[in-house]
PABA-929985 format. One record per residue (C-alpha): x negated, y, z negated; residue in one letter. Coordinates in steps of 0.25 Angstrom, whole numbers, padded with zeros to 4 digits. Layout:
+-------+-------+-------+------+
:    px :    py :    pz : resn :
+-------+-------+-------+------+
:     X :     Y :     Z :    A :
...
+-------+-------+-------+------+
% end
This chain:
+-------+-------+-------+------+
:    px :    py :    pz : resn :
+-------+-------+-------+------+
: -0204 : -0174 : -0187 :    X :
: -0211 : -0167 : -0176 :    X :
: -0226 : -0168 : -0172 :    X :
: -0229 : -0153 : -0173 :    X :
: -0244 : -0154 : -0169 :    X :
: -0252 : -0142 : -0164 :    X :
: -0265 : -0145 : -0156 :    X :
: -0271 : -0143 : -0142 :    X :
: -0274 : -0155 : -0134 :    X :
: -0286 : -0153 : -0124 :    X :
: -0293 : -0161 : -0113 :    X :
: -0306 : -0158 : -0105 :    X :
: -0310 : -0164 : -0092 :    X :
: -0325 : -0163 : -0089 :    X :
: -0333 : -0162 : -0076 :    X :
: -0344 : -0172 : -0081 :    X :
: -0349 : -0180 : -0093 :    X :
: -0354 : -0167 : -0099 :    X :
: -0345 : -0162 : -0110 :    X :
: -0346 : -0147 : -0106 :    X :
: -0341 : -0150 : -0092 :    X :
: -0326 : -0147 : -0095 :    X :
: -0318 : -0145 : -0082 :    X :
: -0304 : -0145 : -0087 :    X :
: -0297 : -0143 : -0100 :    X :
: -0283 : -0145 : -0104 :    X :
: -0277 : -0140 : -0117 :    X :
: -0262 : -0143 : -0122 :    X :
: -0257 : -0135 : -0134 :    X :
: -0247 : -0142 : -0143 :    X :
: -0239 : -0135 : -0154 :    X :
: -0229 : -0142 : -0163 :    X :
: -0231 : -0155 : -0155 :    X :
: -0227 : -0149 : -0142 :    X :
: -0236 : -0145 : -0130 :    X :
: -0235 : -0130 : -0129 :    X :
: -0246 : -0126 : -0120 :    X :
: -0257 : -0132 : -0110 :    X :
: -0269 : -0127 : -0103 :    X :
: -0279 : -0132 : -0093 :    X :
: -0292 : -0126 : -0089 :    X :
: -0301 : -0130 : -0077 :    X :
: -0316 : -0128 : -0081 :    X :
: -0328 : -0126 : -0073 :    X :
: -0339 : -0134 : -0079 :    X :
: -0353 : -0129 : -0079 :    X :
: -0361 : -0134 : -0072 :    X :
: -0350 : -0137 : -0061 :    X :
: -0353 : -0152 : -0061 :    X :
: -0342 : -0163 : -0060 :    X :
: -0346 : -0178 : -0061 :    X :
: -0338 : -0187 : -0051 :    X :
: -0334 : -0196 : -0063 :    X :
: -0327 : -0184 : -0070 :    X :
: -0320 : -0180 : -0057 :    X :
: -0315 : -0194 : -0055 :    X :
: -0308 : -0193 : -0069 :    X :
: -0302 : -0179 : -0068 :    X :
: -0302 : -0175 : -0054 :    X :
: -0308 : -0161 : -0057 :    X :
: -0319 : -0157 : -0047 :    X :
: -0329 : -0145 : -0047 :    X :
: -0321 : -0138 : -0036 :    X :
: -0309 : -0137 : -0045 :    X :
: -0316 : -0130 : -0056 :    X :
: -0327 : -0122 : -0049 :    X :
: -0319 : -0109 : -0050 :    X :
: -0314 : -0112 : -0064 :    X :
: -0320 : -0105 : -0077 :    X :
: -0330 : -0112 : -0086 :    X :
: -0326 : -0117 : -0100 :    X :
: -0333 : -0105 : -0106 :    X :
: -0325 : -0096 : -0098 :    X :
: -0312 : -0101 : -0102 :    X :
: -0315 : -0105 : -0117 :    X :
: -0309 : -0093 : -0123 :    X :
: -0296 : -0097 : -0116 :    X :
: -0297 : -0111 : -0120 :    X :
: -0300 : -0107 : -0134 :    X :
: -0287 : -0098 : -0135 :    X :
: -0278 : -0110 : -0130 :    X :
: -0283 : -0120 : -0140 :    X :
: -0285 : -0111 : -0151 :    X :
: -0288 : -0118 : -0165 :    X :
: -0279 : -0130 : -0161 :    X :
: -0283 : -0144 : -0164 :    X :
: -0288 : -0150 : -0151 :    X :
: -0283 : -0163 : -0147 :    X :
: -0289 : -0172 : -0136 :    X :
: -0289 : -0186 : -0131 :    X :
: -0304 : -0191 : -0134 :    X :
: -0306 : -0178 : -0141 :    X :
: -0321 : -0180 : -0143 :    X :
: -0322 : -0178 : -0128 :    X :
: -0314 : -0165 : -0126 :    X :
: -0319 : -0159 : -0139 :    X :
: -0334 : -0161 : -0135 :    X :
: -0331 : -0156 : -0121 :    X :
: -0325 : -0143 : -0128 :    X :
: -0337 : -0142 : -0137 :    X :
: -0347 : -0144 : -0125 :    X :
: -0340 : -0134 : -0116 :    X :
: -0341 : -0123 : -0128 :    X :
: -0355 : -0126 : -0130 :    X :
: -0359 : -0125 : -0115 :    X :
: -0352 : -0112 : -0113 :    X :
: -0357 : -0107 : -0126 :    X :
: -0344 : -0104 : -0133 :    X :
: -0342 : -0104 : -0148 :    X :
: -0337 : -0117 : -0152 :    X :
: -0325 : -0116 : -0162 :    X :
: -0321 : -0128 : -0171 :    X :
: -0311 : -0137 : -0165 :    X :
: -0302 : -0147 : -0172 :    X :
: -0297 : -0159 : -0163 :    X :
: -0291 : -0172 : -0163 :    X :
: -0291 : -0184 : -0153 :    X :
: -0278 : -0190 : -0147 :    X :
: -0286 : -0203 : -0145 :    X :
: -0289 : -0205 : -0159 :    X :
: -0275 : -0201 : -0163 :    X :
: -0269 : -0211 : -0153 :    X :
: -0278 : -0222 : -0159 :    X :
: -0272 : -0219 : -0173 :    X :
: -0258 : -0217 : -0168 :    X :
: -0256 : -0229 : -0159 :    X :
: -0267 : -0239 : -0164 :    X :
: -0260 : -0251 : -0156 :    X :
: -0263 : -0244 : -0143 :    X :
: -0274 : -0249 : -0135 :    X :
: -0278 : -0237 : -0126 :    X :
: -0280 : -0223 : -0131 :    X :
: -0285 : -0216 : -0119 :    X :
: -0277 : -0203 : -0115 :    X :
: -0271 : -0210 : -0103 :    X :
: -0267 : -0223 : -0109 :    X :
: -0261 : -0216 : -0121 :    X :
: -0253 : -0206 : -0112 :    X :
: -0248 : -0218 : -0104 :    X :
: -0243 : -0225 : -0116 :    X :
: -0236 : -0213 : -0122 :    X :
: -0230 : -0209 : -0108 :    X :
: -0238 : -0196 : -0107 :    X :
: -0240 : -0194 : -0092 :    X :
: -0252 : -0185 : -0088 :    X :
: -0263 : -0184 : -0078 :    X :
: -0276 : -0190 : -0085 :    X :
: -0289 : -0182 : -0084 :    X :
: -0282 : -0168 : -0082 :    X :
: -0286 : -0160 : -0094 :    X :
: -0272 : -0154 : -0096 :    X :
: -0265 : -0167 : -0094 :    X :
: -0274 : -0174 : -0103 :    X :
: -0272 : -0164 : -0114 :    X :
: -0257 : -0165 : -0113 :    X :
: -0258 : -0180 : -0114 :    X :
: -0267 : -0178 : -0126 :    X :
: -0257 : -0169 : -0133 :    X :
: -0245 : -0178 : -0130 :    X :
: -0253 : -0190 : -0136 :    X :
: -0255 : -0182 : -0149 :    X :
: -0241 : -0178 : -0150 :    X :
: -0237 : -0193 : -0147 :    X :
: -0246 : -0197 : -0159 :    X :
: -0240 : -0187 : -0168 :    X :
: -0226 : -0191 : -0165 :    X :
: -0229 : -0205 : -0167 :    X :
: -0236 : -0203 : -0180 :    X :
: -0224 : -0194 : -0184 :    X :
: -0234 : -0183 : -0187 :    X :
: -0230 : -0168 : -0189 :    X :
: -0243 : -0162 : -0185 :    X :
: -0257 : -0165 : -0179 :    X :
: -0263 : -0165 : -0193 :    X :
: -0252 : -0174 : -0198 :    X :
: -0255 : -0184 : -0187 :    X :
: -0270 : -0184 : -0189 :    X :
: -0267 : -0186 : -0204 :    X :
: -0258 : -0198 : -0201 :    X :
: -0269 : -0204 : -0191 :    X :
: -0280 : -0201 : -0201 :    X :
: -0287 : -0193 : -0191 :    X :
: -0297 : -0182 : -0193 :    X :
: -0297 : -0170 : -0183 :    X :
: -0310 : -0168 : -0176 :    X :
: -0318 : -0155 : -0176 :    X :
: -0328 : -0149 : -0167 :    X :
: -0336 : -0136 : -0166 :    X :
: -0349 : -0129 : -0165 :    X :
: -0354 : -0139 : -0175 :    X :
: -0350 : -0151 : -0167 :    X :
: -0339 : -0162 : -0166 :    X :
: -0332 : -0171 : -0175 :    X :
: -0321 : -0180 : -0169 :    X :
: -0308 : -0184 : -0175 :    X :
: -0310 : -0195 : -0184 :    X :
: -0301 : -0205 : -0193 :    X :
: -0299 : -0201 : -0207 :    X :
: -0304 : -0211 : -0218 :    X :
: -0295 : -0220 : -0225 :    X :
: -0284 : -0230 : -0222 :    X :
: -0280 : -0232 : -0207 :    X :
: -0267 : -0225 : -0202 :    X :
: -0254 : -0232 : -0204 :    X :
: -0253 : -0233 : -0188 :    X :
: -0266 : -0240 : -0188 :    X :
: -0262 : -0250 : -0198 :    X :
: -0249 : -0252 : -0190 :    X :
: -0257 : -0257 : -0179 :    X :
: -0263 : -0269 : -0187 :    X :
: -0249 : -0273 : -0192 :    X :
: -0243 : -0271 : -0178 :    X :
: -0253 : -0278 : -0169 :    X :
: -0248 : -0292 : -0171 :    X :
: -0234 : -0287 : -0168 :    X :
: -0229 : -0292 : -0154 :    X :
: -0233 : -0284 : -0142 :    X :
: -0223 : -0273 : -0139 :    X :
: -0217 : -0270 : -0153 :    X :
: -0216 : -0255 : -0155 :    X :
: -0228 : -0250 : -0162 :    X :
: -0221 : -0237 : -0166 :    X :
: -0213 : -0245 : -0176 :    X :
: -0223 : -0253 : -0183 :    X :
: -0213 : -0258 : -0194 :    X :
: -0202 : -0261 : -0184 :    X :
: -0203 : -0276 : -0185 :    X :
: -0202 : -0276 : -0200 :    X :
: -0192 : -0265 : -0202 :    X :
: -0182 : -0268 : -0191 :    X :
: -0183 : -0283 : -0190 :    X :
: -0186 : -0282 : -0175 :    X :
: -0193 : -0294 : -0169 :    X :
: -0203 : -0294 : -0158 :    X :
: -0198 : -0293 : -0144 :    X :
: -0197 : -0306 : -0136 :    X :
: -0203 : -0309 : -0123 :    X :
: -0189 : -0304 : -0116 :    X :
: -0188 : -0291 : -0124 :    X :
: -0193 : -0278 : -0121 :    X :
: -0206 : -0274 : -0127 :    X :
: -0209 : -0259 : -0130 :    X :
: -0219 : -0250 : -0135 :    X :
: -0210 : -0241 : -0144 :    X :
: -0222 : -0232 : -0148 :    X :
: -0224 : -0228 : -0133 :    X :
: -0210 : -0226 : -0131 :    X :
: -0208 : -0217 : -0143 :    X :
: -0220 : -0209 : -0142 :    X :
: -0218 : -0207 : -0127 :    X :
: -0204 : -0204 : -0129 :    X :
: -0207 : -0192 : -0138 :    X :
: -0212 : -0185 : -0124 :    X :
: -0202 : -0191 : -0114 :    X :
: -0190 : -0192 : -0123 :    X :
: -0182 : -0201 : -0113 :    X :
: -0170 : -0202 : -0121 :    X :
: -0168 : -0187 : -0123 :    X :
: -0154 : -0183 : -0125 :    X :
: -0149 : -0198 : -0124 :    X :
: -0140 : -0205 : -0133 :    X :
: -0143 : -0220 : -0135 :    X :
: -0134 : -0231 : -0141 :    X :
: -0137 : -0245 : -0144 :    X :
: -0129 : -0258 : -0144 :    X :
: -0135 : -0271 : -0148 :    X :
: -0149 : -0274 : -0153 :    X :
: -0162 : -0270 : -0146 :    X :
: -0173 : -0280 : -0144 :    X :
: -0185 : -0272 : -0143 :    X :
: -0183 : -0262 : -0154 :    X :
: -0174 : -0260 : -0166 :    X :
: -0162 : -0251 : -0166 :    X :
: -0169 : -0241 : -0175 :    X :
: -0181 : -0241 : -0165 :    X :
: -0171 : -0238 : -0154 :    X :
: -0165 : -0227 : -0161 :    X :
: -0179 : -0221 : -0164 :    X :
: -0183 : -0223 : -0150 :    X :
: -0170 : -0216 : -0145 :    X :
: -0171 : -0204 : -0154 :    X :
: -0187 : -0202 : -0152 :    X :
: -0185 : -0202 : -0137 :    X :
: -0174 : -0191 : -0137 :    X :
: -0161 : -0199 : -0138 :    X :
: -0150 : -0200 : -0148 :    X :
: -0147 : -0214 : -0154 :    X :
: -0132 : -0218 : -0156 :    X :
: -0126 : -0229 : -0164 :    X :
: -0115 : -0230 : -0154 :    X :
: -0110 : -0226 : -0140 :    X :
: -0102 : -0214 : -0138 :    X :
: -0100 : -0204 : -0127 :    X :
: -0113 : -0197 : -0129 :    X :
: -0121 : -0210 : -0127 :    X :
: -0131 : -0211 : -0116 :    X :
: -0136 : -0225 : -0117 :    X :
: -0131 : -0238 : -0124 :    X :
: -0142 : -0248 : -0126 :    X :
: -0138 : -0262 : -0125 :    X :
: -0146 : -0271 : -0135 :    X :
: -0144 : -0286 : -0136 :    X :
: -0130 : -0289 : -0141 :    X :
: -0128 : -0301 : -0150 :    X :
: -0115 : -0305 : -0144 :    X :
: -0114 : -0311 : -0130 :    X :
: -0110 : -0300 : -0120 :    X :
: -0104 : -0310 : -0111 :    X :
: -0094 : -0314 : -0122 :    X :
: -0092 : -0301 : -0130 :    X :
: -0094 : -0291 : -0119 :    X :
: -0102 : -0278 : -0121 :    X :
: -0104 : -0272 : -0135 :    X :
: -0095 : -0261 : -0140 :    X :
: -0105 : -0250 : -0137 :    X :
: -0107 : -0254 : -0123 :    X :
: -0092 : -0255 : -0120 :    X :
: -0090 : -0241 : -0126 :    X :
: -0101 : -0236 : -0117 :    X :
: -0095 : -0242 : -0105 :    X :
: -0081 : -0236 : -0109 :    X :
: -0088 : -0222 : -0110 :    X :
: -0094 : -0224 : -0096 :    X :
: -0081 : -0227 : -0090 :    X :
: -0076 : -0213 : -0095 :    X :
: -0087 : -0206 : -0088 :    X :
: -0098 : -0206 : -0098 :    X :
: -0112 : -0212 : -0095 :    X :
: -0118 : -0221 : -0106 :    X :
: -0129 : -0230 : -0100 :    X :
: -0129 : -0244 : -0106 :    X :
: -0143 : -0249 : -0106 :    X :
: -0150 : -0262 : -0111 :    X :
: -0163 : -0262 : -0119 :    X :
: -0173 : -0262 : -0108 :    X :
: -0166 : -0250 : -0101 :    X :
: -0166 : -0242 : -0114 :    X :
: -0181 : -0245 : -0115 :    X :
: -0182 : -0240 : -0101 :    X :
: -0175 : -0227 : -0105 :    X :
: -0184 : -0224 : -0117 :    X :
: -0197 : -0227 : -0109 :    X :
: -0193 : -0218 : -0098 :    X :
: -0203 : -0208 : -0094 :    X :
: -0192 : -0198 : -0087 :    X :
+-------+-------+-------+------+
% end
C-alpha cells in the first residue's frame, strides 16, 4: 500500500528577526508520495538589513541578494508553483507567518492556505523519540542534507512526511492526518490558525509509547507487539541492539538490499525470522527459505548443535559447494547482516 500524498514542502530563511525579511525560499512539490519538482528563490528583503545572528545561521549575506528580486516581484511565480497545494513545513508556524508577513508588506492579496507541520506529525508518529528538530529527525532517518539552506530543508521536510506516511501505512496525506488525529492548519487575510490535535482518544501509536517505555532499551519500536507475538526475549548484554524503526524507515529511501536475495540458517538473536523477512523485503531484497543458485547472502544465525562436532549446517555447505562452481554466495553472520541493512551506500 503506497503513501500517495500530494503536497508542497516549503522553508524560508530570513535576514533578521522580522518575519517579512525573507531572503531565501525553497519549495518541493510531491505527487503520489514522490518528489517531482523543486524550486529555490533568493530574495532581496526590504530594507536590505541582515542581523549577524541570522548570517551565522544560514550564511546568506546582503551582497548575495543585493541584485535579487524582492518578494513582491516574484510572488506570482511562487504562487504558480505552489498552486492550491497543502503546504508542509517543519515548525510550520514560522514559515506560514513569514509568508503572510511578506504578502502584507508587499501589499499582495492573501489567498487562504491550508498547511500542516512535520514536527507535529513526527511527535505523533514517533512519540518515543526525544528530539524533533529538523536536523535530529533527519539524522535518525538517514536523510542527509545541508541544514539552513531553504531548498535542502524543504527536501528534508518532505522526506520526513513521506517517512511518517510509510510508517503509519497511510494512503494519502488526509489519511495520515486522520490516523494521527491532527487537524490541518489554515491561514489567510483573516489571520492564522495552527495545526492542532483533534479531540478524542489518543492515537494508537501514542498509547504504544506508554506500554513500550518499560521495555528494555534497543527493542524495535516499529513492532510494538513483537515480544507478545513472537516470543522473542530482550537482547542480552552480548547481543546486538537495534532500532528497527530507524532501519526500516530509512531503508525506504536507501533500499540497501535492492535486488539481493537473502537466505537464513539458524536463529537470529536480535529479531524474529518474520521480522528479518519483513526487513529484507522492505529494504528491496527477496527473502528465500533455502539457498539456491540465485542467493546473494546466507545469514548464519545461532545453531543449536556444535559446529565443532557436527560441522556446518546444510545450507552453508550447499552455499560453499555453489561457490566452488563459480557462483558467489556471501556467508555472513548476524552482525554483518545488520551492517548490510544499515549501509548508507
